[in-house]
Each structure stands twice: as structure tokens, then as C-alpha cells.
C-alpha positions, 0 to 999 in steps of 0.5 A: 500500500502506498504512503497515505497523506492527509489534508493539512499535513506538510508535503515532504516530497514535491510531485504528482499526487493521486487524491483518493476518496474513501468509500468510493464516489467521484473518480480519483484525480491527480494534483501537483503538491509542493514540498513545504506546503500543506496538502489542501483540504478536499470538498468531500470532507473526511476520509480523503487522502493523497498518495504520491504517484511521481516525485519531482525535484524543484528546478532550483534544487536540482544539481544540474540546473543553475541558480540563474547566476550566469 
């Protein structure tokens, strides 16, 4: 089972997350969440959680990319 993150928790890994609603209902969907921000609340209320689909490094943190000081 994938790690589950609840709305309000701090995002530790930037990337694409699947929003899973407990008990069925509307289809799952994907969103981008950014490290250091919080997982947003969902309109469906309690029981929804986030699962990381694909992590990504911010461009300003990647070793192969400059900071713009050229």
C-alpha cells in the first residue's frame, strides 16, 4: 500500500499526487503538491487522502540546473 497523506499535513516530497476518496464516489484525480506546503483540504470532507504517484525535484534544487547566476 502506498504512503497515505492527509489534508493539512506538510508535503515532504514535491510531485504528482493521486487524491483518493474513501468509500468510493467521484473518480480519483491527480494534483501537483509542493514540498513545504500543506496538502489542501478536499470538498468531500473526511476520509480523503493523497498518495504520491511521481516525485519531482524543484528546478532550483536540482544539481544540474543553475541558480540563474550566469
